C-alpha positions in Angstrom: 52.8 14.7 40.5 51.5 16.5 37.4 54.3 18.1 35.4 52.4 18.7 32.2 52.7 22.4 32.5 56.1 22.4 34.2 59.6 21.6 33.1 62.0 19.6 35.3 65.3 21.4 35.2 67.1 19.2 37.8 66.3 16.0 39.7 68.3 14.9 42.7 67.4 11.6 44.5 68.5 10.6 48.0 67.5 13.8 49.7 66.1 13.7 53.2 63.6 16.2 54.6 62.4 16.0 58.3 63.5 12.3 58.6 61.8 11.3 55.4 63.6 10.2 52.3 62.7 11.5 48.8 63.7 13.3 45.7 64.4 17.0 45.2 63.2 18.7 41.9 64.1 22.1 40.5 61.3 23.1 38.2 61.0 26.2 36.0 58.9 28.1 38.6 59.5 26.4 41.9 61.5 24.0 44.1 59.6 20.8 45.2 60.4 17.7 47.2 58.5 14.4 46.9 58.4 11.5 49.3 60.1 8.4 48.0 57.8 6.1 46.0 54.9 8.5 46.2 53.4 10.8 43.6 52.5 13.7 45.9 54.4 16.9 46.5 55.2 17.4 50.2 57.2 20.6 49.9 56.7 23.3 47.3 58.6 26.7 47.4 58.1 29.1 44.4 61.4 30.8 43.5 59.6 34.1 44.1 59.2 33.2 47.8 62.9 32.2 48.4 65.0 34.9 49.9 68.3 33.1 50.1 70.0 29.7 50.4 72.6 28.4 52.8 74.9 25.4 52.8 76.5 23.5 55.6 80.2 24.3 56.4 83.0 22.1 55.2 83.9 19.3 57.6 80.4 18.9 59.0 79.1 15.3 59.1 75.8 16.2 57.3 75.8 17.7 53.8 72.8 20.1 53.9 71.2 22.9 51.9 68.7 25.3 53.5 66.4 27.7 51.6 65.1 30.7 53.6 61.8 32.3 52.6 60.8 35.9 52.8 58.3 35.0 55.5 61.2 33.8 57.7 60.3 30.1 57.4 63.2 27.9 56.3 63.4 24.3 54.8 66.6 22.2 55.3 67.4 19.4 52.9 69.9 16.6 53.8 71.8 14.9 50.9 72.3 11.2 51.7 73.7 9.6 48.6 75.1 6.2 49.4 78.2 6.7 47.2 79.9 8.8 49.9 80.3 12.3 51.1 82.0 13.6 47.9 78.9 12.5 45.8 76.6 14.2 48.4 78.6 17.4 48.1 78.4 17.2 44.3 74.6 16.7 44.4 74.3 19.7 46.8 76.5 21.9 44.7 74.5 21.2 41.6 71.3 22.3 43.3 73.1 25.4 44.8 74.5 26.5 41.4 71.2 26.2 39.6 69.5 28.1 42.4 72.1 30.8 42.0 71.1 31.2 38.3 67.3 30.9 38.9 66.7 33.2 41.9 67.9 36.5 40.3 65.3 36.0 37.5 62.5 36.2 40.1 64.1 38.9 42.3 62.5 41.9 40.5 59.1 40.4 40.8 59.7 39.5 44.4 60.8 43.0 45.2 57.6 44.5 43.9 55.4 42.0 45.7 57.4 42.4 48.9 57.2 46.1 48.7 53.4 46.0 48.4 53.1 43.4 51.2 55.5 45.4 53.5 53.4 48.5 52.8 50.2 46.7 53.8 51.8 45.3 57.0 53.3 48.7 58.0 50.0 50.6 57.4 47.8 48.0 59.1 48.9 47.1 62.7 46.1 44.5 63.0 47.3 42.7 59.8 50.9 42.8 61.0 49.9 41.2 64.3 47.9 38.6 62.5 51.0 37.9 60.4 53.1 37.4 63.5 50.5 35.2 65.2 49.7 33.0 62.2 52.6 32.9 59.8 55.6 33.3 62.1 54.3 30.5 64.3 53.6 28.3 61.2 49.9 28.1 62.0 49.2 28.8 58.4 51.6 29.2 55.4 52.5 32.5 53.9 50.6 31.6 50.7 47.4 30.8 52.7 47.7 34.0 54.7 48.0 36.3 51.7 45.3 34.4 49.7 42.7 34.1 52.5 43.4 36.1 55.6 44.7 39.3 54.1 42.2 39.5 51.3 40.0 42.1 53.0 43.0 44.4 53.6 44.2 44.1 50.0 40.6 44.8 48.7 40.5 48.0 50.8 43.5 49.3 48.9 41.9 48.5 45.6 38.6 50.2 46.4 37.9 53.7 45.5 39.4 56.3 48.0 37.1 57.8 50.6 35.1 60.7 49.4 36.7 63.9 50.6 34.9 66.9 52.0 35.0 70.4 50.5 36.9 73.0 52.3 35.6 76.5 52.3 39.0 77.9 51.4 40.2 75.3 48.9 40.6 78.0 46.2 42.8 80.0 48.5 45.1 77.0 48.8 45.8 77.2 45.1 48.9 79.4 45.2 50.5 80.3 41.8 54.2 80.3 41.3 56.3 82.2 38.8 57.6 80.1 36.0 60.7 82.3 35.4 59.2 83.8 32.1 56.9 86.5 33.6 54.2 83.8 33.9 52.3 82.0 36.6 52.2 78.3 37.2 49.3 76.6 39.1 49.9 73.3 40.8 46.6 71.5 41.3 46.0 68.0 42.7 43.2 65.5 42.0 41.6 66.5 45.3 41.5 70.2 44.3 40.0 69.3 40.9 37.3 67.2 42.7 36.5 70.1 45.0 36.2 72.4 42.0 33.8 70.0 40.3 31.7 69.6 43.4 31.5 73.3 44.2 31.0 74.5 40.6 29.1 72.0 38.6 29.1 74.3 35.6 32.9 73.9 35.4 32.5 70.1 35.5 30.0 70.4 32.6 32.5 72.5 30.6 35.2 69.9 31.3 33.1 67.0 30.0 32.1 69.0 26.9 35.7 70.1 25.9 38.2 67.5 27.3 39.7 65.8 25.5 37.7 66.3 22.3 38.5 70.0 21.9 41.1 70.8 24.5 43.7 68.9 26.5 43.4 68.8 30.3 46.3 71.3 30.7 44.8 73.7 28.2 41.4 73.5 29.9 42.8 74.4 33.4 45.0 77.1 31.9 41.9 78.8 30.4 40.1 78.3 33.7 42.7 80.2 35.8 43.0 82.9 33.1 39.2 83.4 32.9 37.3 86.2 34.6 35.1 83.5 36.1 37.9 82.5 38.4 38.9 86.0 39.5 36.8 88.1 41.9 36.6 91.3 39.9 35.2 89.8 36.7 32.5 91.4 34.5 30.6 89.1 32.2 29.9 91.8 29.5 33.6 92.8 29.1 35.0 89.4 28.4 34.0 86.4 26.4 35.8 83.1 27.0 35.0 79.5 27.6 33.5 80.3 31.1 31.6 83.5 30.3 28.2 81.9 30.7 29.2 80.1 33.8 28.8 83.2 36.0 25.4 83.9 34.6 24.3 80.3 35.4 25.6 80.7 38.9 23.6 83.9 39.4 20.4 82.2 38.3 21.1 79.3 40.7 21.8 81.8 43.5 18.4 83.5 42.9 16.7 80.2 43.1 18.4 79.3 46.4 17.4 82.7 47.9 13.8 82.2 46.8 13.6 78.7 48.2 15.2 79.8 51.5 16.3 77.6 54.3 14.2 75.1 56.0 15.4 76.2 59.5 12.8 78.6 60.9 15.5 80.4 62.9 17.3 81.5 59.8 15.9 84.2 57.4 18.2 84.9 54.5 16.0 87.7 53.2 17.0 89.8 56.2 20.6 89.8 55.3 21.0 93.3 53.7 23.8 95.9 53.9 22.6 99.0 55.6 24.7 102.1 56.2 24.6 103.9 59.6 24.0 107.2 57.9 23.8 108.8 54.5 27.3 108.9 53.0 28.8 106.9 55.8 32.4 105.8 55.1 33.0 108.5 52.3 34.4 112.0 52.3 31.5 113.4 50.3 27.8 113.3 50.5 27.6 110.9 47.5 28.9 107.5 48.0 31.5 106.2 45.6 29.8 104.0 43.0 33.0 102.2 42.1 33.8 101.2 45.6 30.2 100.0 46.3 30.2 98.0 43.1 33.4 96.2 43.9 32.4 95.5 47.5 29.0 94.2 46.5 30.6 92.0 43.8 33.1 90.6 46.4 30.4 90.0 49.0 28.2 88.4 46.4 31.0 86.1 45.3 31.7 85.1 48.9 28.1 84.3 49.6 27.7 82.4 46.3 30.9 80.4 47.1 29.6 79.5 50.6 26.2 78.4 49.2 27.9 76.2 46.6 30.2 74.6 49.3 27.3 73.8 51.5 25.4 72.3 48.7 28.4 70.2 47.7 28.8 68.8 51.2 25.2 67.6 51.3 24.5 64.0 50.3 22.5 63.4 47.1 19.7 61.4 48.9 19.2 64.1 51.4 19.2 66.8 48.7 16.7 64.7 46.6 14.5 64.2 49.7 14.5 68.0 50.3 13.5 68.7 46.7 10.7 66.2 46.9 9.5 67.7 50.2 9.6 71.2 48.7 7.5 70.1 45.7 4.9 68.2 47.8 4.4 70.8 50.6 2.8 74.1 50.2 3.7 77.4 51.8 3.3 77.4 55.5 1.0 80.0 57.1 2.4 82.6 59.5 0.8 80.8 62.5 2.5 77.5 61.5 5.8 79.3 61.2 5.6 80.6 64.7 4.8 77.0 66.0 7.7 75.5 64.1 10.0 78.2 65.4 8.9 77.7 69.0 9.3 73.9 68.6 12.8 74.4 67.2 13.8 76.5 70.1 12.4 74.0 72.6 14.4 71.2 70.9 17.6 73.2 71.5 17.0 73.9 75.2 15.1 70.9 76.4 16.6 67.7 77.7 14.2 64.8 78.4 16.4 63.0 80.9 16.5 66.1 83.1 12.8 66.6 83.1 10.5 65.2 85.9 6.9 64.4 85.5 4.0 65.5 87.6 3.7 62.2 89.5 7.3 62.5 90.7 6.7 66.1 91.8 3.6 65.1 93.8 5.5 62.5 95.8 6.3 59.8 93.3 5.7 56.1 93.8 6.5 54.6 97.1 7.5 51.0 97.9 5.4 49.2 100.4 7.9 47.8 102.9 7.0 46.0 106.1 10.5 46.4 107.6 12.5 49.4 106.4 15.6 48.5 108.4 16.1 45.2 106.6 15.6 46.8 103.2 18.3 49.5 104.0 20.9 47.3 105.7 20.1 43.8 104.5 20.6 40.7 106.8 22.6 41.6 109.8 25.1 39.1 111.3 23.7 39.4 114.8 20.0 39.3 113.9 17.9 36.4 114.9 16.5 34.4 112.1 12.7 34.6 112.0 10.8 31.4 111.2 7.6 31.6 109.2 5.1 28.9 108.5 3.9 27.8 105.0 0.8 30.0 105.0 2.8 33.1 105.9 5.3 32.3 103.1 2.5 31.9 100.6 0.9 35.2 101.6 4.2 37.0 101.3 4.8 35.5 97.9 1.4 36.6 96.7 2.1 40.2 97.9 5.5 40.2 96.2 4.0 38.9 92.9 1.3 41.5 93.0 3.7 44.3 93.6 6.0 43.1 90.9 3.1 43.1 88.4 2.4 46.7 89.3 6.1 47.6 88.8 6.0 45.9 85.3 3.0 47.9 84.3 4.5 51.1 85.5 7.8 50.4 83.7 6.0 50.6 80.3 4.2 53.9 81.4 6.5 56.9 80.5 4.5 59.1 83.0 5.5 56.9 86.0 8.8 56.0 87.5 9.7 53.7 90.3 12.3 56.0 91.8 12.6 59.7 91.7 15.7 61.2 90.1 16.8 62.7 93.4 16.4 59.4 95.2 18.3 57.5 92.5 21.2 59.9 92.8 21.3 59.5 96.6 21.2 55.7 96.3 23.9 55.7 93.7 26.2 57.7 96.0 25.5 55.4 98.9 26.2 52.3 96.8 29.4 53.7 95.2 32.8 52.9 96.7 33.3 55.1 99.7 29.5 55.6 100.2 27.5 55.0 103.4 26.7 51.4 102.4 30.1 50.6 100.9 32.6 51.6 103.6 34.3 48.3 103.7 34.5 47.9 99.9 37.9 48.1 98.1 37.5 48.8 94.4 39.9 46.8 92.3 38.7 46.4 88.7 39.9 43.8 86.2 41.9 46.5 84.4 44.0 47.0 87.6 44.5 43.2 88.2 45.7 42.4 84.7 48.9 44.0 83.4 48.8 45.9 80.1 51.1 43.5 78.3 48.8 40.5 79.3 45.8 42.5 78.2 47.3 43.2 74.8 48.3 39.6 74.3 44.8 38.4 75.1 43.4 40.9 72.5 45.9 39.7 69.9 45.0 36.0 70.6 41.3 36.8 70.3 41.8 38.6 66.9 43.9 35.8 65.5 41.5 33.1 66.7 38.5 35.0 65.3 40.3 35.2 62.0 40.8 31.5 61.9 37.3 30.7 63.1 35.8 33.0 60.6 37.2 30.9 57.7 36.3 27.7 59.5 32.6 28.6 59.9 32.3 29.9 56.4 32.8 26.3 55.2 29.4 25.3 56.6 27.0 24.1 55.4 29.6 21.8 53.8 29.8 20.8 50.2 32.3 18.6 48.2 34.4 21.7 47.4 34.8 22.7 51.0 35.7 19.3 52.5 39.4 19.9 52.1 39.3 23.4 53.5 37.4 22.2 56.6 40.2 19.7 57.4 42.9 22.4 56.8 41.2 24.9 59.0 40.7 22.3 61.7 44.4 21.5 61.6 45.2 25.2 61.7 43.1 25.7 64.8 44.9 22.8 66.5 48.3 24.3 65.6 47.1 27.7 66.9 46.0 26.1 70.2 49.4 24.3 70.7 51.6 27.1 69.4 49.9 30.2 70.9 47.0 29.5 73.3 48.6 26.7 75.4 51.9 28.5 76.0 49.8 31.6 77.0 47.8 29.5 79.4 51.0 28.1 81.0 52.3 31.7 81.3 49.2 32.8 83.1 49.3 29.9 85.5 52.8 30.9 86.5 52.2 34.6 86.7 48.5 35.2 87.3 47.0 32.1 88.8 43.7 33.6 90.0 42.9 35.1 86.6 44.3 32.4 84.3 41.1 30.5 83.9 39.0 33.7 83.5 41.2 35.2 80.7 41.3 32.1 78.5 37.8 30.7 79.3 36.1 32.4 76.3 38.9 31.5 73.9 38.7 27.9 74.8 34.9 28.0 74.5 35.2 29.3 70.9 37.7 26.5 70.1 35.6 23.8 71.7 32.6 24.8 69.7 34.6 24.5 66.4 36.0 21.2 67.5 32.6 19.8 68.3 31.3 21.0 64.9 34.2 19.3 63.2 33.7 16.0 65.0 30.0 15.9 64.2 30.8 16.7 60.5 33.5 14.1 60.4 31.1 11.4 61.9 28.4 12.3 59.4 30.8 12.1 56.4 32.2 8.8 57.6 28.7 7.3 57.9 27.8 8.5 54.4 30.9 7.0 52.9 30.2 3.7 54.8 
């Protein structure tokens, strides 16, 4: 045992653990137990993993101390000092009292780690099931589980959150509240800020230019919500603030979008114009109100602009870049090409290839050359007399079958030909379905009906847990000096899994579902046997190399 970086706080000899005699050590970071006359650590429990300690009641023949871990696993130590029971109790009490002073120091750290682990387990049902199947059954230790098997789940939490979409009404969700001093208070989240930056790149540009060099973040958003750029009835000429030029930049971008148009030939943005039914419609005089028209036009313009920006923000960058490249490389289509594209677009919307039939099918299709139709439709009948054919007849029939099969193979690769017409296929499917003309004596009973839901769920859990163990086992190949120890550990873990989980499940199936027991566990045993075979081969090769 190497104690160069650890301090021994307490050493108690004559301590038995699982029928083995040894010495119990209380270090500065962990509790360890070593086999007598050996320099290897057999038991190691960091104080951060110990939940509580228990002692045997007075009057019991054995003087014992048990430490219970947060994972539910416990280790019991039996004090066997030869000087008598009073000395044994004194040794145990020394360990108990020192643990009472050490464990609280690590409690705060334990609480934080446990809180994070419990959050991971509660939000990931698959991880929780793996924990139950691997840790609670002592197939792997808690340390191995969190350092190896739960890594991909902890990495998911550390990764950047999934990119959110942009709602068309996200600005309407920003509802101001009164602050009690004749003012308004806006509560915005990180998601709302991200939506604003996506929809209005000019605002993001202003943010980068001014925060935090010129303004704080709170000051910047205060100016944003006070600006005419944020409000619908703004006029650029009447106000000058940080966002004055943003509206003009948006107008320029909107003109470019209208000029570029939309690639879809069924959409024509240039035809979207406001037209009145009659002169002076909607007003009391012959002259329309210029103020009302200006406000309405500004609001409609703002709505259209906001919709365009939201649509542009939801598009991926590669797709937008591809569209820009395509626009720069292609020239304007002629009017004739536009009509062709429009017609093709309409056909794509109303045409379904799998519902169409080709000319050959309409003209009668392809017929099978059958010598005896009755035998083809009904198959061999119980009362029919077996016909004997000689060798020459068999060879002739075989040649005909091969020739017809070759014709079928060539027709399968021809999209204009089909072996069976759609109508004939539907009729055949109905006759071969349960309850059809050819399936009157058939009783449908699928595997889902034969296997109870709890057994199905248990098979799924076993499969996931076994795949998790096998994944780490196969990652050790091709082997190297660093992976030798892990191969042995994973092989032992697979054996513990088979004895602790798979074998009891097989016995349960034999008792409850005898006809299905072999079928349900066949694939799991095959996966295990392949791993065992690989381990045996590797073990033989390593033994030969060492010899």
